C-alpha positions in Angstrom: 118.8 81.2 114.9 119.0 81.9 111.4 120.8 83.9 108.8 116.9 85.4 107.8 116.6 86.1 111.7 119.7 88.1 112.1 118.8 90.0 108.7 115.0 90.7 110.1 117.1 92.3 112.9 119.2 94.5 110.9 116.6 95.3 108.5 114.4 96.7 111.9 117.3 98.3 113.5 119.2 99.7 110.6 116.8 102.3 109.4 114.7 102.8 112.8 117.6 104.1 114.7 119.1 106.8 112.2 115.4 107.8 111.4 113.9 107.9 114.8 117.4 109.8 115.9 117.2 112.5 113.2 113.4 112.6 113.5 113.1 112.9 117.3 116.6 114.2 118.5 117.2 116.6 115.2 114.5 118.0 112.7 111.5 117.8 115.3 113.4 118.1 118.8 112.0 122.1 119.1 108.2 120.3 118.8 109.0 117.6 121.6 110.6 119.9 123.8 107.6 121.8 123.6 105.3 119.2 124.1 107.3 118.4 127.4 107.0 114.7 127.2 110.5 113.6 127.3 113.3 113.6 129.7 115.9 116.2 128.9 118.6 113.7 128.6 117.7 111.0 126.6 119.1 107.5 127.5 119.9 106.4 123.8 121.4 103.3 124.6 117.8 102.5 125.7 116.2 103.4 122.8 118.5 101.1 120.7 117.9 98.1 123.2 114.0 98.5 122.8 114.9 98.6 118.6 116.7 95.1 119.0 114.1 93.8 121.2 111.5 95.0 119.1 113.9 93.9 115.7 113.7 90.5 117.2 110.4 89.9 118.0 109.2 91.2 114.5 111.8 89.0 112.6 110.7 86.1 114.7 107.2 86.8 114.0 107.5 88.0 109.9 107.9 83.7 108.4 104.9 82.8 111.2 102.6 85.2 109.7 103.7 86.1 106.0 104.8 83.9 103.6 108.9 83.5 103.5 110.6 82.2 100.1 112.0 83.5 96.7 108.4 82.9 95.2 106.9 85.4 97.8 106.1 88.6 96.4 108.2 90.6 98.7 107.4 94.0 98.2 103.4 93.2 98.9 103.9 91.0 101.8 106.5 93.6 102.9 104.0 96.6 102.7 101.5 94.3 104.0 103.5 93.2 107.1 104.5 96.9 107.7 100.7 98.2 107.6 99.9 95.3 110.1 102.5 95.9 112.6 103.0 99.9 112.0 99.2 100.2 112.8 100.0 97.8 116.0 103.2 100.1 116.9 101.2 102.9 116.5 98.4 102.2 118.4 101.2 101.4 121.4 103.7 104.3 120.8 101.1 107.2 119.5 97.8 106.7 120.8 98.2 105.1 124.3 100.9 107.4 125.4 98.9 110.4 124.4 95.9 109.1 126.2 98.1 108.3 129.7 101.0 111.1 129.4 101.1 114.9 130.0 102.1 117.0 127.3 101.3 120.3 126.0 99.6 119.3 122.7 97.9 116.0 122.1 96.7 116.7 118.5 100.8 118.0 118.0 102.1 114.6 119.4 99.9 112.7 117.5 100.8 114.7 114.4 104.7 113.8 115.3 104.3 110.3 115.8 101.8 109.4 112.9 104.3 111.4 110.6 107.4 109.5 112.1 105.8 105.7 112.3 104.3 105.8 108.7 107.5 106.0 106.8 109.6 103.9 109.5 107.1 100.8 108.5 106.8 101.6 104.9 110.7 101.1 104.9 110.9 98.3 107.4 108.2 96.0 106.3 109.7 95.4 102.7 113.1 95.0 104.0 111.8 92.4 106.5 110.5 90.8 103.8 113.6 91.0 101.6 115.4 89.4 105.1 113.2 86.5 105.2 113.4 85.9 101.6 115.1 82.6 101.3 117.0 81.5 97.8 
């Protein structure tokens, strides 16, 4: 594994974990509780493990689908990567969950998860591009 790979994993996990924790378990905790879809005793290590797996996959994927290197327009490419993988993640973590899980309000869940996913990938995409910018 290269340095860029591990920097890419960090580019995903380091912003996603605190953003996810604060979003789901602090700021919007009452709204998520009202939805009645999450267990009362969230298993945080599983969430972190999930993010590590996701970060590894996305860091492996980035140089395969995007230009990597000092000449690549990192901000544009990072935002494009964030859009691509963010839409994919949103379809899995938001639309599919809303379609399958019992909850008190599908519109509230869609709004909350869309509100989380958008800034997550606006941040992660450019950071992933920077991580894979070889010098």
